[in-house]
Steps between C-alpha positions, in 0.01 A plus 500: 500500500565273792546137405195388696283760324631391162422134569150587619436702184611220264161328532334813358764556229467145367138572410592805289532496122831581335394855422383557858829372634697729270287795603563418867873462434520841329308658785740348754797616294375859500457483875851364536648780288307759695639370828849481350490863382378614840786320673747644248384855580531435872851362451605807297365736768689302761822520298459878460459551873759244607775479239722195534850419383413129468521343156171455316378173351552470125316268261604350169375693197300199374320481835426871483359458146260228611396699804440815295297304243291343779406843636439643150782756526555544126753781539724286724467208260600722206800636691622150585449372144698793360768416755528160333315278744382174341124533426463121543628494859300250708406440860527166680186376318634590157258792455622786284385861509300426183311222681425744779358777283285246310350397835456863610349605161764767446522552123736797514751305712470199269575707190800658671646162596448357149655814351816425700507138378301308758427140386127461426537122538692499829402209727477499878571194718159354402561575129238775490564765234375861514226394254383235749479771767314750280262232369402360840442854627285585198702806394399509134707803396815349652434168326470672162823694552695191611377298200595784266849492655543127438360334813472121456133401480590133563727551801441217748538558874591240764135393527485430127283805433524744212383862541157427350450209747505730802313798353150548644420838346296436184629797297860423585447132420342588163800716419751224582308229314455732201876555483561125531264436206669773297835334551358164392520333839326160497401268783767256382765769531369593846524136617848460355615820666361400837679164477823638356674552834396157627610336175836675512552399862414140415749499211773646719446238770492218245834623368643510854375145562652372175839630615460338842466838670341585833122546476481616864738796480394800709488869416595783737170453687554126538226418247540192280347455152218306669426801724486730194287262291257447791469874565425571133272201444726345234339156509714348222819615669386358834416167336843484335684580823304241696572242231867578564441418869587842641422552869159641588603603853786735403484838678594852391649768727160556666445124544233499230457169323361482143161403643494835686558685173225309319254568784589867530448572129193277470628237255282206604609254229864552588423465870316170450785367285754588768291327768472187283879495488549526875483873580408557865197724558600533866835659408559837667700800384710724725180662630351157588248529216373197311386520134140534619597794722640707212233413244263794441254315277232347723410222253860395454549514878208259544656268243831514686323392818345206312837401356657522844234266642557255214874521551477428873260207438742352247788527747289330768415211264863460404603495867238234577619296201857511629384380844306209345798393288729519804254289706478239224878485482525443875236223487687328218823498699316367808346216300841418357648476850207288617538258208871470571430420865255221416744350253776509763269328746421220255868448425578492872229237556641287219849516647374404847308204356808382309720516812240322712480217243877464507507474882223243513667288235824515697318392817344200322836389371665550841245307708401247235135579524292246305309635209134469434283598212454836660869578568746524209841335555724737303515873429405433137196304616400789723536748215305278259216459747479868584508596132182307440301648788644837605375832365843656554730555202613159359865611485533511879439180712248551782531389863487114538239349727591233760252316721555472874488155667190397682449672834692819397378812332685640203632813675668316794637238263663764284670663800626163617632422153701818486649438848613149402671636193691747715618225742605280210714773352674560835567126533663494157 
């Protein structure tokens, strides 16, 4: 299909049940094989008519085994297995040929693979076993055969689901639950098994921390333990790592942050915990996608939008708080400068008053001006008088007051007094 057609069809596919999707997938696969066989025949006819000396393309035997199993070519699969090809060969998603025939409901192929030693508990990249595949597809006869061959009823995939969790076919579900009861499986054992991987991961990380090791080491995909815990919904592991102050904005090779992983796999509690510890909901991966963009659950996506709004409001309040504190700091410094200026002015006034008193006392002594009750005769008298009446600091003598003779105002008399003192000094 063209990409645009596929995108347009996704709206319809999302409304289908699991069984309807599987039926559609099988139908598409048959169409694909039909087209492939037609092209193969045309290529063979072309080679017969136009032989070429060019080298042909050769594929690895494990690739050929997977391809033959996918197109239900049991004879080719048998030939390759007899040749010694590993029956547990996988593709890039970790799928084995046994996974494939459980999806395609091919019992004969499944029995052949198991006969040659295929692992009934093989896990793909999402930790799905063949029993998970057969159970979710509702293939009862395959489920019975796998269980008889030792398939793990309590196998947990990356979503935390066991085979019975994802089985929608009633008869198949009854079969699985009946076998679980026969083996004495209790709810307590189920809970312990589900948590076993998380508990083991937590213990491993606690051991690393006790040795002072790196809790942010990356695997070949650039994922840290926080990425892995967030993707799997391991809340206790996430809490421990955050208590150890690991970074929430660390990126893997695709620029995914842990908050992307939590959003993608729908682990809301983990996502909220990451946000509380500073994870950025506006962070973008290498495709410029935010956590909300890659979240497929509509309810969780709405919650992400709410959290993003709360996060932006908090940042705005913090920014306003910083501006207020900065403004208060500036005002405090300004007031300090202003107080210093006033103090300097007062001190300057006191010094001027003291100098003026000294000059006037010197003038009185020089010209022998007679004293009255209003004019002190000595500097000490001036200081004593001013101390009793002035509002200026008592430690600094204020300006002395001298009366002008009759017929002269004070201002002209003062100027005249200063001029006489200058002439007297020159005469000396």
